[in-house]
C-alpha positions in Angstrom: 228.8 171.7 -46.3 230.9 173.1 -48.6 233.5 173.1 -46.7 233.0 169.3 -46.4 232.9 169.1 -50.4 235.9 171.5 -50.5 237.9 169.3 -48.3 236.7 166.2 -50.1 237.8 167.6 -53.5 241.3 168.5 -52.2 241.6 164.9 -50.6 240.7 163.2 -53.8 243.1 165.3 -55.6 246.0 164.9 -53.6 244.9 160.7 -53.6 244.8 161.0 -57.8 248.0 162.7 -57.7 249.6 160.1 -55.4 248.1 157.5 -57.7 249.5 158.8 -60.5 253.0 158.9 -59.0 253.2 154.9 -57.9 251.6 154.2 -61.5 254.5 156.0 -63.2 256.5 154.4 -61.1 255.5 150.8 -61.6 256.0 151.6 -65.7 259.4 152.1 -64.4 259.8 149.2 -62.7 258.0 147.0 -65.4 260.6 148.6 -67.6 263.7 148.0 -65.4 262.7 144.1 -65.0 262.0 144.1 -69.0 265.7 145.6 -69.3 266.7 143.4 -66.8 265.8 140.2 -68.7 265.9 141.3 -72.4 268.1 139.1 -74.8 269.2 142.6 -76.1 270.9 143.0 -72.7 272.5 139.7 -72.5 273.8 139.8 -76.0 275.3 143.6 -75.4 277.4 142.3 -72.2 278.9 139.8 -74.4 279.2 141.9 -77.2 281.4 144.3 -74.9 282.9 142.1 -72.7 284.5 140.4 -75.4 285.7 143.9 -77.4 286.7 144.7 -74.0 289.1 141.3 -73.2 290.0 141.7 -76.8 291.1 145.1 -76.5 293.3 144.3 -73.3 294.8 141.5 -74.9 296.1 143.3 -77.9 297.2 146.0 -75.5 299.1 143.5 -73.3 300.5 141.8 -76.5 299.0 138.6 -75.6 298.5 135.6 -78.6 295.8 135.3 -80.4 293.7 137.9 -78.7 290.3 137.1 -81.2 290.3 133.6 -80.2 292.1 134.0 -76.7 289.4 136.5 -75.3 286.6 133.7 -76.3 287.0 132.2 -72.7 286.8 135.1 -70.2 283.9 136.4 -72.2 282.2 132.5 -71.4 283.0 132.6 -67.7 282.0 136.4 -67.4 278.6 136.0 -69.4 278.0 132.4 -68.2 278.2 134.2 -64.4 275.7 136.9 -64.9 273.3 134.4 -66.5 273.5 132.5 -63.6 272.7 135.5 -61.5 269.0 135.3 -61.6 268.9 131.4 -60.4 271.0 132.6 -57.1 268.8 135.5 -56.8 265.2 133.1 -56.3 267.2 130.8 -54.4 268.6 133.8 -52.1 264.8 135.2 -52.1 263.1 131.9 -51.0 265.9 131.9 -48.1 264.8 135.3 -47.0 261.3 134.7 -47.2 261.5 132.0 -44.9 263.4 133.6 -42.0 
């Protein structure tokens, strides 16, 4: 009887460890998801893209780098913001298959 109880305790410890690992993974996934949809991330993408394009325009000696950088930055940001819509469409398509 002691052997059975010992085996059950070992098995329970293994289950507890696995459950804890799953819970930790779920927390990481939730944080990743929260970051993906956060406003801060979207703002950082816009600002960093703008800085990159302005820098390139300066190096390339193009006219009005601060104003002309708005168009490519806006295009890039709009393309990244539209991705969640296309992701939903893609998921619906995959589920139907």
